[in-house]
C-alpha beads as a LAMMPS data file, in Angstrom:
LAMMPS data file: protein, C-alpha beads

162 atoms
161 bonds

1 atom types
1 bond types

-500.0 500.0 xlo xhi
-500.0 500.0 ylo yhi
-500.0 500.0 zlo zhi

Masses

1 110.0

Atoms # bond

1 1 1 -223.695 243.407 460.611
2 1 1 -219.893 244.139 461.001
3 1 1 -220.040 247.237 463.234
4 1 1 -217.595 245.792 465.705
5 1 1 -214.965 243.138 466.085
6 1 1 -215.775 242.734 469.779
7 1 1 -217.714 239.798 471.217
8 1 1 -221.366 240.774 471.639
9 1 1 -224.656 239.296 472.763
10 1 1 -228.074 240.349 473.923
11 1 1 -228.989 242.152 470.659
12 1 1 -232.154 244.310 470.818
13 1 1 -233.877 245.751 467.735
14 1 1 -236.823 248.178 467.574
15 1 1 -238.345 250.477 464.852
16 1 1 -238.134 254.208 465.541
17 1 1 -241.277 256.045 466.495
18 1 1 -241.532 257.660 463.075
19 1 1 -241.228 254.297 461.391
20 1 1 -238.439 255.508 459.146
21 1 1 -235.476 253.588 460.576
22 1 1 -234.469 250.865 462.975
23 1 1 -232.330 251.065 466.156
24 1 1 -229.978 248.087 467.047
25 1 1 -228.348 247.735 470.437
26 1 1 -225.988 245.024 471.566
27 1 1 -224.029 244.220 474.706
28 1 1 -220.206 244.311 474.270
29 1 1 -220.028 242.229 477.444
30 1 1 -216.273 241.888 477.638
31 1 1 -215.717 245.622 477.542
32 1 1 -218.681 246.741 479.705
33 1 1 -220.670 248.886 477.306
34 1 1 -223.470 248.783 474.726
35 1 1 -223.174 249.955 471.219
36 1 1 -226.069 251.421 469.210
37 1 1 -226.549 251.499 465.458
38 1 1 -229.285 252.758 463.113
39 1 1 -230.464 251.325 459.867
40 1 1 -232.898 252.326 457.200
41 1 1 -233.229 248.814 455.765
42 1 1 -231.881 246.311 458.278
43 1 1 -229.072 245.537 455.854
44 1 1 -226.714 248.517 456.271
45 1 1 -225.946 249.925 459.698
46 1 1 -224.493 253.102 460.892
47 1 1 -222.754 253.304 464.319
48 1 1 -224.276 255.927 466.651
49 1 1 -222.634 255.668 470.051
50 1 1 -221.113 253.468 472.802
51 1 1 -222.710 253.718 476.234
52 1 1 -220.426 252.877 479.162
53 1 1 -221.871 250.838 482.052
54 1 1 -219.833 251.062 485.284
55 1 1 -220.063 251.295 489.110
56 1 1 -223.176 249.877 490.764
57 1 1 -225.281 250.068 487.568
58 1 1 -223.730 247.553 485.148
59 1 1 -226.618 245.982 483.247
60 1 1 -225.908 243.088 480.892
61 1 1 -227.980 242.267 477.796
62 1 1 -231.137 244.269 477.507
63 1 1 -233.790 245.390 475.202
64 1 1 -235.022 248.625 473.722
65 1 1 -238.319 250.160 472.834
66 1 1 -239.173 253.507 471.314
67 1 1 -240.642 256.037 473.765
68 1 1 -242.039 259.524 473.249
69 1 1 -240.473 262.606 474.903
70 1 1 -243.416 262.741 477.253
71 1 1 -242.841 259.149 478.342
72 1 1 -239.111 259.865 478.860
73 1 1 -239.895 262.970 480.921
74 1 1 -242.326 260.993 483.154
75 1 1 -239.760 258.234 483.722
76 1 1 -237.012 260.781 484.591
77 1 1 -239.360 262.512 486.963
78 1 1 -240.230 259.286 488.752
79 1 1 -236.871 257.521 488.700
80 1 1 -234.334 260.297 488.079
81 1 1 -231.123 259.174 486.501
82 1 1 -230.700 256.175 488.815
83 1 1 -230.868 252.483 488.146
84 1 1 -234.486 251.507 487.450
85 1 1 -235.856 249.422 490.327
86 1 1 -238.629 247.718 488.315
87 1 1 -237.455 244.145 488.755
88 1 1 -237.023 242.934 492.323
89 1 1 -234.451 240.396 493.405
90 1 1 -232.275 238.755 490.703
91 1 1 -233.540 239.114 487.186
92 1 1 -231.517 239.283 483.951
93 1 1 -231.889 239.466 480.212
94 1 1 -235.048 241.622 480.106
95 1 1 -237.160 241.644 476.933
96 1 1 -239.672 244.520 476.632
97 1 1 -242.890 244.381 474.668
98 1 1 -245.711 247.012 474.203
99 1 1 -248.938 245.140 473.582
100 1 1 -251.363 246.758 471.121
101 1 1 -254.010 244.315 472.372
102 1 1 -253.853 245.021 476.101
103 1 1 -252.343 248.603 475.905
104 1 1 -249.685 247.562 478.421
105 1 1 -245.959 247.188 478.602
106 1 1 -244.427 243.849 479.544
107 1 1 -240.976 242.838 480.788
108 1 1 -240.045 239.205 480.392
109 1 1 -236.928 238.237 482.313
110 1 1 -234.758 235.383 483.396
111 1 1 -234.493 234.576 487.050
112 1 1 -230.857 234.828 488.199
113 1 1 -228.737 234.945 491.288
114 1 1 -228.059 231.251 491.307
115 1 1 -224.610 229.582 491.263
116 1 1 -223.207 229.232 487.795
117 1 1 -225.831 231.582 486.377
118 1 1 -228.267 228.725 486.801
119 1 1 -231.615 230.400 485.963
120 1 1 -234.469 228.281 484.872
121 1 1 -237.560 230.348 485.087
122 1 1 -238.938 233.297 482.918
123 1 1 -240.979 235.832 484.790
124 1 1 -243.277 238.581 483.439
125 1 1 -244.083 242.051 484.869
126 1 1 -246.720 244.420 483.299
127 1 1 -247.425 248.208 483.506
128 1 1 -249.884 250.580 481.929
129 1 1 -247.632 253.657 482.503
130 1 1 -243.964 252.389 482.725
131 1 1 -243.965 253.362 486.458
132 1 1 -246.345 251.111 488.349
133 1 1 -245.362 247.474 487.689
134 1 1 -247.243 244.295 488.538
135 1 1 -245.529 240.951 488.968
136 1 1 -247.486 238.557 486.805
137 1 1 -245.491 235.577 487.991
138 1 1 -243.629 232.822 486.226
139 1 1 -244.635 232.310 482.622
140 1 1 -242.300 229.433 481.960
141 1 1 -240.400 227.080 484.269
142 1 1 -238.064 224.789 482.416
143 1 1 -237.748 222.473 485.482
144 1 1 -241.511 221.793 485.257
145 1 1 -243.665 219.626 482.973
146 1 1 -244.173 222.762 480.732
147 1 1 -240.895 221.815 478.961
148 1 1 -240.352 218.087 479.323
149 1 1 -237.355 218.051 477.001
150 1 1 -235.413 220.689 478.921
151 1 1 -232.245 219.344 480.609
152 1 1 -230.568 222.486 481.847
153 1 1 -230.836 226.212 482.370
154 1 1 -232.519 228.798 480.329
155 1 1 -231.682 232.431 479.642
156 1 1 -232.662 235.483 477.562
157 1 1 -236.345 235.106 476.667
158 1 1 -237.710 236.673 473.544
159 1 1 -241.294 237.658 472.994
160 1 1 -243.435 238.729 470.144
161 1 1 -247.161 239.580 470.123
162 1 1 -249.328 237.417 467.972

Bonds

1 1 1 2
2 1 2 3
3 1 3 4
4 1 4 5
5 1 5 6
6 1 6 7
7 1 7 8
8 1 8 9
9 1 9 10
10 1 10 11
11 1 11 12
12 1 12 13
13 1 13 14
14 1 14 15
15 1 15 16
16 1 16 17
17 1 17 18
18 1 18 19
19 1 19 20
20 1 20 21
21 1 21 22
22 1 22 23
23 1 23 24
24 1 24 25
25 1 25 26
26 1 26 27
27 1 27 28
28 1 28 29
29 1 29 30
30 1 30 31
31 1 31 32
32 1 32 33
33 1 33 34
34 1 34 35
35 1 35 36
36 1 36 37
37 1 37 38
38 1 38 39
39 1 39 40
40 1 40 41
41 1 41 42
42 1 42 43
43 1 43 44
44 1 44 45
45 1 45 46
46 1 46 47
47 1 47 48
48 1 48 49
49 1 49 50
50 1 50 51
51 1 51 52
52 1 52 53
53 1 53 54
54 1 54 55
55 1 55 56
56 1 56 57
57 1 57 58
58 1 58 59
59 1 59 60
60 1 60 61
61 1 61 62
62 1 62 63
63 1 63 64
64 1 64 65
65 1 65 66
66 1 66 67
67 1 67 68
68 1 68 69
69 1 69 70
70 1 70 71
71 1 71 72
72 1 72 73
73 1 73 74
74 1 74 75
75 1 75 76
76 1 76 77
77 1 77 78
78 1 78 79
79 1 79 80
80 1 80 81
81 1 81 82
82 1 82 83
83 1 83 84
84 1 84 85
85 1 85 86
86 1 86 87
87 1 87 88
88 1 88 89
89 1 89 90
90 1 90 91
91 1 91 92
92 1 92 93
93 1 93 94
94 1 94 95
95 1 95 96
96 1 96 97
97 1 97 98
98 1 98 99
99 1 99 100
100 1 100 101
101 1 101 102
102 1 102 103
103 1 103 104
104 1 104 105
105 1 105 106
106 1 106 107
107 1 107 108
108 1 108 109
109 1 109 110
110 1 110 111
111 1 111 112
112 1 112 113
113 1 113 114
114 1 114 115
115 1 115 116
116 1 116 117
117 1 117 118
118 1 118 119
119 1 119 120
120 1 120 121
121 1 121 122
122 1 122 123
123 1 123 124
124 1 124 125
125 1 125 126
126 1 126 127
127 1 127 128
128 1 128 129
129 1 129 130
130 1 130 131
131 1 131 132
132 1 132 133
133 1 133 134
134 1 134 135
135 1 135 136
136 1 136 137
137 1 137 138
138 1 138 139
139 1 139 140
140 1 140 141
141 1 141 142
142 1 142 143
143 1 143 144
144 1 144 145
145 1 145 146
146 1 146 147
147 1 147 148
148 1 148 149
149 1 149 150
150 1 150 151
151 1 151 152
152 1 152 153
153 1 153 154
154 1 154 155
155 1 155 156
156 1 156 157
157 1 157 158
158 1 158 159
159 1 159 160
160 1 160 161
161 1 161 162
């Protein structure tokens, strides 16, 4: 995908609600914005827009999921156009999943706010309605016996439903 010559990271991909196309989002972290593209086949991409992030709300990385107009309206009614206060404290690199098994939304995130971006835990939050969120706790701690081969920090979880 050669949509930009800029350094990017934190790529997110999701299928459109109608199932006819794909949406690709990536963080142009050096320039403070995201770029969005669409694709019919995940081989050819068409640039859609840049989204500037500035001021107090400057998210880095991220993920995307398709939502209906009714879900968007409910979110805007509850949160307005402000930064979304779903994740408390310092969390980064959110990955979002809608589970067909549990009929819930999940956000998997890296803990952050440590010197040198030294996160080592992945936490998970769940919601049935995208508004009320439950902290499900730490799902993976790379400083524990869960990952005996880990020697450093960990960032940017990725999740898929089996």
